[in-house]
C-alpha positions as CSV (number, residue, x, y, z in Angstrom):
1,M,6.0,7.8,19.6
2,P,7.1,7.6,15.9
3,A,8.4,4.2,14.8
4,V,11.2,5.9,12.9
5,H,12.4,9.4,13.0
6,A,15.2,10.8,10.9
7,E,16.5,14.3,11.5
8,G,18.9,16.2,9.4
9,L,20.6,13.1,8.0
10,F,23.8,13.5,5.9
11,K,26.0,10.9,4.5
12,I,29.2,12.2,2.8
13,F,31.9,9.9,1.5
14,G,35.5,11.1,0.9
15,R,37.5,13.9,2.5
16,R,36.5,17.0,4.5
17,T,33.1,15.6,5.3
18,D,32.3,18.0,8.1
19,E,33.1,21.0,5.9
20,A,30.9,19.5,3.2
21,V,28.0,19.1,5.6
22,R,28.4,22.8,6.7
23,R,28.5,24.0,3.1
24,L,25.5,21.9,2.0
25,G,23.6,23.1,5.0
26,D,24.3,26.7,3.9
27,G,22.9,26.0,0.5
28,A,26.0,24.9,-1.5
29,S,25.5,22.7,-4.5
30,V,26.8,19.1,-4.8
31,A,29.3,20.3,-7.3
32,D,30.7,22.8,-4.8
33,V,31.4,20.2,-2.2
34,R,32.9,17.8,-4.7
35,E,35.7,20.3,-5.0
36,L,36.6,19.4,-1.4
37,G,37.0,15.7,-2.4
38,A,33.6,14.9,-0.8
39,T,30.8,12.9,-2.4
40,P,27.3,13.5,-0.9
41,A,25.0,10.5,-0.9
42,V,22.3,11.7,1.5
43,I,21.7,15.4,2.1
44,D,19.7,16.9,5.0
45,V,17.0,14.3,5.1
46,S,14.3,14.4,7.7
47,F,11.1,12.5,8.0
48,T,8.9,10.5,10.5
49,V,7.4,7.1,10.0
50,E,4.3,6.3,12.1
51,P,3.6,2.9,13.6
52,G,1.8,0.7,11.2
53,E,2.6,2.8,8.2
54,I,4.1,1.7,4.8
55,F,6.5,4.5,4.1
56,V,8.0,4.3,0.6
57,V,11.3,5.9,-0.4
58,M,11.3,6.2,-4.2
59,G,14.1,7.5,-6.5
60,L,16.2,6.6,-9.4
61,S,19.6,4.8,-9.2
62,G,22.0,7.1,-7.4
63,S,19.4,9.1,-5.6
64,G,20.5,8.0,-2.2
65,K,17.6,5.8,-1.2
66,S,19.5,2.6,-0.5
67,T,22.2,4.6,1.4
68,L,19.4,6.1,3.5
69,L,18.0,2.7,4.3
70,R,21.4,1.5,5.5
71,M,21.6,4.5,7.8
72,L,18.2,3.6,9.2
73,N,19.4,0.2,10.3
74,G,22.8,1.4,11.4
75,L,24.9,-0.4,8.7
76,L,26.2,3.0,7.7
77,D,27.0,5.7,10.2
78,A,25.5,9.1,9.6
79,T,28.0,11.9,8.8
80,A,25.6,14.2,10.6
81,G,22.0,14.0,11.9
82,R,20.1,11.4,14.0
83,V,18.1,8.3,13.5
84,R,15.6,7.2,16.2
85,V,13.9,3.8,16.1
86,G,11.2,4.0,18.8
87,G,12.9,5.7,21.7
88,D,16.5,4.6,20.8
89,D,18.9,6.9,19.0
90,L,21.0,4.7,16.7
91,T,23.8,7.3,16.6
92,T,24.5,6.8,20.3
93,L,24.3,3.0,20.6
94,D,27.4,0.9,20.9
95,A,28.0,-2.1,18.6
96,K,26.4,-4.6,21.0
97,A,23.3,-2.5,21.6
98,L,22.9,-1.8,17.9
99,R,23.2,-5.5,17.0
100,R,20.5,-6.4,19.6
101,L,18.2,-3.7,18.2
102,R,18.6,-5.1,14.7
103,Q,17.9,-8.6,15.9
104,E,14.9,-7.9,18.0
105,R,13.2,-4.8,16.5
106,M,13.9,-4.6,12.8
107,S,14.1,-7.1,9.9
108,M,15.3,-6.8,6.3
109,V,13.9,-8.1,3.0
110,F,16.5,-7.9,0.2
111,Q,16.2,-7.6,-3.5
112,H,18.1,-10.8,-4.3
113,F,16.5,-13.1,-1.7
114,A,19.7,-13.7,0.4
115,L,18.7,-17.4,1.0
116,F,21.1,-20.1,2.1
117,P,21.1,-22.7,-0.7
118,H,22.1,-25.6,1.6
119,R,19.3,-24.9,4.1
120,T,15.7,-25.9,3.8
121,V,13.0,-23.3,3.3
122,V,11.9,-23.6,6.9
123,D,15.5,-23.2,8.2
124,N,16.0,-20.2,6.0
125,A,12.8,-18.6,7.4
126,A,14.0,-19.4,10.9
127,Y,17.5,-17.9,10.5
128,A,16.9,-14.6,12.2
129,L,15.5,-16.5,15.2
130,E,18.5,-18.8,15.2
131,V,20.8,-15.8,15.3
132,R,18.8,-14.6,18.3
133,G,19.5,-17.8,20.1
134,M,16.0,-19.4,20.0
135,D,15.9,-23.2,20.4
136,R,15.4,-25.2,17.2
137,R,11.9,-26.5,17.9
138,T,10.5,-23.1,18.7
139,R,12.1,-21.2,15.9
140,R,11.1,-23.8,13.3
141,A,7.5,-23.7,14.6
142,K,7.4,-19.9,14.3
143,A,9.0,-20.2,10.8
144,R,6.3,-22.6,9.7
145,E,3.6,-20.1,10.9
146,A,5.3,-17.4,8.9
147,L,5.5,-19.7,5.8
148,A,1.8,-20.4,6.2
149,L,1.1,-16.6,6.1
150,V,2.9,-16.4,2.7
151,G,1.4,-19.6,1.3
152,L,4.5,-21.7,1.4
153,E,3.8,-24.2,4.3
154,Q,3.9,-27.1,1.8
155,W,7.4,-26.1,0.7
156,A,8.9,-26.0,4.2
157,D,11.3,-28.9,3.6
158,A,12.3,-27.9,0.1
159,K,15.6,-26.3,-0.9
160,P,15.7,-22.8,-2.4
161,D,16.8,-24.1,-5.8
162,E,13.4,-25.9,-6.0
163,L,11.5,-22.6,-5.9
164,S,10.6,-20.0,-8.4
165,G,11.8,-16.4,-8.0
166,G,8.5,-15.3,-6.5
167,M,8.5,-18.2,-4.1
168,K,12.1,-17.4,-3.0
169,Q,11.0,-13.8,-2.3
170,R,8.1,-15.1,-0.2
171,V,10.7,-17.1,1.9
172,G,12.5,-13.8,2.4
173,L,9.3,-12.2,3.5
174,A,8.5,-15.1,5.8
175,R,11.9,-14.8,7.4
176,A,11.2,-11.2,8.2
177,L,7.7,-12.1,9.6
178,A,9.1,-14.9,11.7
179,A,11.4,-12.5,13.4
180,E,8.3,-10.8,14.8
181,T,9.8,-7.4,14.7
182,D,7.6,-4.3,14.5
183,L,9.8,-2.7,11.8
184,M,10.5,-4.2,8.4
185,L,13.0,-2.6,6.0
186,M,12.5,-3.7,2.4
187,D,15.2,-2.7,-0.1
188,E,14.0,-3.1,-3.7
189,A,12.4,-6.3,-2.5
190,F,10.4,-7.0,-5.6
191,S,12.4,-5.4,-8.4
192,A,14.1,-8.6,-9.4
193,L,10.8,-10.3,-10.1
194,D,8.9,-10.6,-13.4
195,P,6.0,-8.1,-13.6
196,L,3.2,-10.6,-12.9
197,I,5.0,-12.1,-9.9
198,R,5.9,-8.6,-8.7
199,R,2.3,-7.7,-8.7
200,E,1.4,-10.8,-6.8
201,M,4.0,-10.0,-4.2
202,Q,2.6,-6.5,-3.9
203,D,-0.8,-8.0,-3.3
204,Q,0.7,-10.4,-0.7
205,L,2.3,-7.5,1.1
206,L,-0.9,-5.5,1.3
207,E,-2.8,-8.5,2.5
208,L,-0.3,-9.2,5.2
209,Q,-0.1,-5.6,6.2
210,A,-3.9,-5.6,6.7
211,Q,-3.6,-8.5,9.0
212,L,-0.4,-7.6,10.9
213,G,0.0,-3.8,10.8
214,K,3.7,-3.8,10.6
215,T,5.7,-0.6,10.2
216,I,7.4,-0.9,6.8
217,V,10.0,1.3,5.1
218,F,10.0,0.2,1.4
219,I,12.6,1.2,-1.1
220,T,11.8,1.2,-4.8
221,H,12.7,3.0,-8.1
222,D,9.2,2.2,-9.5
223,L,6.7,5.0,-9.0
224,N,3.7,2.7,-9.8
225,E,4.9,0.4,-7.1
226,A,5.4,3.3,-4.7
227,M,1.9,4.6,-5.5
228,R,0.3,1.3,-4.9
229,L,2.0,0.3,-1.7
230,G,2.7,3.5,0.1
231,D,0.6,5.2,2.8
232,R,3.1,8.0,2.2
233,I,5.9,8.4,-0.3
234,A,9.2,10.3,-0.1
235,I,10.7,11.0,-3.5
236,M,14.5,11.5,-3.6
237,R,16.7,13.2,-6.1
238,D,20.5,13.6,-5.8
239,G,20.5,12.8,-2.1
240,R,17.7,15.1,-1.1
241,I,14.0,14.5,-0.5
242,V,12.1,16.6,-2.9
243,Q,8.5,15.7,-1.8
244,I,6.8,13.7,0.9
245,G,3.1,13.0,0.7
246,T,0.3,10.5,0.2
247,P,0.0,9.0,-3.4
248,E,-3.1,11.2,-3.9
249,Q,-1.3,14.4,-2.7
250,I,1.7,13.7,-4.9
251,L,-0.5,13.1,-8.0
252,D,-2.5,16.2,-7.2
253,E,0.3,18.6,-6.4
254,P,3.7,17.5,-7.6
255,A,6.4,19.6,-5.9
256,D,8.4,20.4,-9.0
257,D,8.9,19.6,-12.7
258,Y,11.1,16.6,-11.7
259,V,8.2,14.9,-9.8
260,A,5.7,15.9,-12.5
261,Q,7.8,14.2,-15.1
262,F,7.5,10.9,-13.2
263,L,3.8,11.3,-12.8
264,A,3.3,11.3,-16.6
265,D,4.1,7.6,-16.6
266,V,1.9,6.6,-13.7
267,D,-0.7,4.0,-14.6
268,R,-3.6,5.4,-12.6
269,G,-5.6,2.3,-13.3
270,R,-3.0,0.3,-11.3
271,V,-2.8,2.8,-8.5
272,F,-6.4,3.9,-7.7
273,T,-9.1,1.5,-6.6
274,A,-12.8,1.2,-6.1
275,G,-12.3,2.6,-2.6
276,H,-11.1,5.8,-4.2
277,V,-14.0,6.4,-6.5
278,M,-16.9,4.9,-4.7
279,V,-19.6,7.1,-3.1
280,A,-21.9,6.3,-0.2
281,A,-24.4,3.7,-1.3
282,P,-28.1,4.5,-1.1
283,A,-30.0,2.6,1.4
284,A,-31.1,-0.8,0.0
285,V,-34.8,-1.3,-0.3
286,P,-36.2,-4.1,1.9
287,L,-37.9,-7.0,0.2
288,G,-41.0,-6.2,2.1
289,A,-41.4,-2.7,0.5
290,A,-44.5,-2.1,-1.6
291,P,-43.6,-2.0,-5.4
292,A,-45.8,1.1,-5.9
293,D,-43.9,3.0,-3.3
294,V,-40.5,1.9,-4.7
295,L,-41.6,2.9,-8.2
296,T,-42.6,6.4,-7.0
297,A,-39.2,6.8,-5.3
298,M,-37.3,5.6,-8.3
299,R,-39.0,8.1,-10.6
300,A,-38.5,10.9,-8.1
301,H,-34.7,10.2,-8.0
302,R,-34.6,9.5,-11.8
303,T,-32.9,6.1,-11.4
304,G,-33.6,3.0,-13.4
305,T,-32.4,0.5,-10.8
306,V,-32.7,0.0,-7.1
307,L,-30.7,-2.1,-4.7
308,V,-32.7,-4.6,-2.8
309,G,-31.4,-5.8,0.6
310,D,-31.5,-9.3,2.0
311,G,-32.3,-8.3,5.5
312,N,-28.8,-9.2,6.8
313,G,-26.8,-6.3,5.6
314,G,-26.1,-7.8,2.2
315,L,-27.8,-7.5,-1.2
316,A,-30.5,-9.8,-2.5
317,G,-30.0,-8.2,-6.0
318,V,-30.8,-5.3,-8.2
319,A,-34.4,-4.5,-9.3
320,T,-35.0,-2.6,-12.6
321,E,-37.7,0.0,-13.1
322,E,-39.5,-2.4,-15.5
323,A,-39.6,-5.2,-13.0
324,V,-40.9,-2.9,-10.2
325,R,-43.5,-1.4,-12.5
326,T,-44.8,-4.8,-13.5
327,A,-45.1,-5.8,-9.8
328,A,-46.9,-2.5,-9.0
329,E,-49.3,-2.9,-11.8
330,S,-50.1,-6.5,-10.8
331,G,-50.8,-5.3,-7.2
332,A,-48.0,-7.3,-5.6
333,P,-47.8,-6.4,-1.9
334,S,-44.0,-6.6,-1.7
335,L,-40.8,-7.2,-3.7
336,V,-40.7,-10.9,-2.7
337,G,-40.6,-13.0,-5.8
338,L,-39.5,-10.1,-8.0
339,P,-37.0,-11.1,-10.6
340,L,-33.7,-9.5,-9.4
341,Q,-30.5,-9.2,-11.3
342,P,-27.4,-10.3,-9.5
343,P,-25.3,-7.3,-8.2
344,V,-22.0,-6.6,-9.8
345,S,-19.9,-6.5,-6.7
346,V,-16.2,-5.6,-6.2
347,R,-14.0,-5.1,-3.1
348,T,-12.6,-1.7,-2.1
349,T,-9.2,-3.0,-3.2
350,T,-10.3,-3.7,-6.8
351,L,-8.1,-1.7,-9.2
352,L,-9.7,0.8,-11.6
353,A,-8.2,-1.1,-14.5
354,D,-10.4,-4.1,-13.4
355,L,-13.5,-1.9,-13.0
356,L,-13.7,-0.9,-16.6
357,T,-15.8,-3.9,-17.7
358,P,-18.2,-4.0,-14.8
359,A,-18.6,-0.2,-14.9
360,A,-19.7,-0.5,-18.5
361,Q,-22.8,-2.4,-17.6
362,D,-25.9,-0.5,-18.8
363,E,-28.3,-1.2,-15.9
364,V,-26.7,-2.9,-12.9
365,P,-24.6,-0.5,-10.8
366,V,-21.2,-1.6,-9.5
367,T,-21.5,-2.2,-5.8
368,V,-18.6,-2.2,-3.4
369,V,-18.7,-4.7,-0.5
370,D,-16.4,-5.5,2.4
371,A,-14.9,-8.9,3.2
372,D,-18.2,-10.0,4.8
373,G,-20.2,-9.1,1.7
374,R,-21.7,-6.0,3.3
375,L,-22.5,-3.0,1.1
376,V,-20.1,-0.1,1.7
377,G,-20.5,2.0,-1.5
378,V,-21.3,2.2,-5.2
379,V,-19.2,3.3,-8.2
380,P,-21.0,6.0,-10.1
381,R,-21.1,5.8,-13.9
382,G,-18.2,7.8,-15.3
383,A,-16.3,7.8,-12.1
384,V,-13.8,5.2,-13.4
385,L,-13.0,7.1,-16.6
386,A,-12.9,10.4,-14.7
387,A,-10.3,8.9,-12.2
388,L,-8.2,7.4,-15.1
389,G,-8.2,10.9,-16.6
390,G,-6.9,12.4,-13.4
391,A,-10.1,13.2,-11.5
392,T,-12.3,11.6,-9.0
393,G,-15.5,13.5,-8.7
394,N,-14.2,17.0,-7.9
395,G,-11.4,16.9,-10.4
396,R,-8.6,15.4,-8.3
397,P,-7.8,12.2,-6.4
398,V,-9.2,11.9,-3.0
399,P,-6.9,13.0,-0.1
400,S,-6.1,10.4,2.5
401,G,-8.5,10.8,5.4
402,T,-11.6,11.7,3.4
403,G,-14.3,9.8,5.2
404,S,-17.6,11.6,5.1
405,P,-20.4,10.3,2.9
406,H,-21.1,12.0,-0.4
407,T,-23.6,11.7,-3.2
408,A,-22.8,10.6,-6.7
409,G,-20.7,13.1,-8.6
410,A,-19.1,14.6,-5.4
411,T,-15.7,13.8,-3.9
412,A,-15.1,10.1,-3.7
413,V,-14.9,8.4,-0.4
414,G,-12.2,6.2,1.1
415,T,-9.1,6.5,3.1
416,R,-6.0,4.4,2.4
417,E,-7.0,2.2,5.3
418,A,-10.4,1.6,3.7
419,V,-8.7,0.9,0.4
420,R,-6.7,-1.9,2.0
421,G,-9.7,-3.3,3.7
């Protein structure tokens, strides 16, 4: 069952709203219905958000994105259409049932923190649980757990005016986490922060999402932020959704000139990661391999380096052709004792902008490892520059869901899930 499903949503302010919906549904322009005294804010919007997905709604001011969010949590009634959260149709719930659904199944993170200045950090984080009627000891314990998740456990007894802007937003995020709802609605949550803090909050959200797997609807006017955070992105213009797709799909095939104009400003180095451009790593050579055999294989594959395994799924280092040849000429029975260069290792989440320096190394390849240090791929030379120029291997970013191994120069490997790993 989808976490959220919107079907044919309209929100019209003013007079003769039903007539405006009918005309817009028949293809009338916004200008046409304004003659009725009606002001369209959301026009015939439909989409589905899957459980565990970060679904980003992106658009400029006045595009209708915040109005849409308020329809998703029932703060605004739809003029027409339906919103389902799980199995519940918000348009049919009475006030009491809608209030219970908001308290128990969805939480909000706001742009301007919305903290109570007279309450401590822990009591701010526990507020949603207090409204729900949870006893003080239990709610404060849960709030402290949420604060620990966002790195603020030491500030639990502080007041909001003692915190920086980024810390205040972490309290807002902790409040949403403490509520233990499956669905989080985030309305321009990071847009009031300085760029560096904003980036840190994006990192925090992605790390938390990897741990908790929440369903998140995230509103933003910043396309770079949308591209970085979203599993899928809905781009809005004048109340309508003009395109829905993964970041890769939108970069690859913009729906119209309006979307294409946005893409001109996308910093690909801050969107794509090592997980997008890596290829399947060659099997690491065991330390017990004969240098003569390794040298023959290196020459056959025309490679100047070889990865040497440590026997536990990790890397002992990188051997150069010169070092292997010297060992072979000396009659060494294995690679044990061979001088190895330390691998240049990055995570799948490492941004392309941060790969430029390690990718420029002359001899040592850039290896991609998981959280346990296990090798999952390598970054071919030239792949970073190709991706920054708009191509990853086959000339375009990798679609989400690509998962089969490829050799260097072919399509890069890595789903959005792998990228977040």
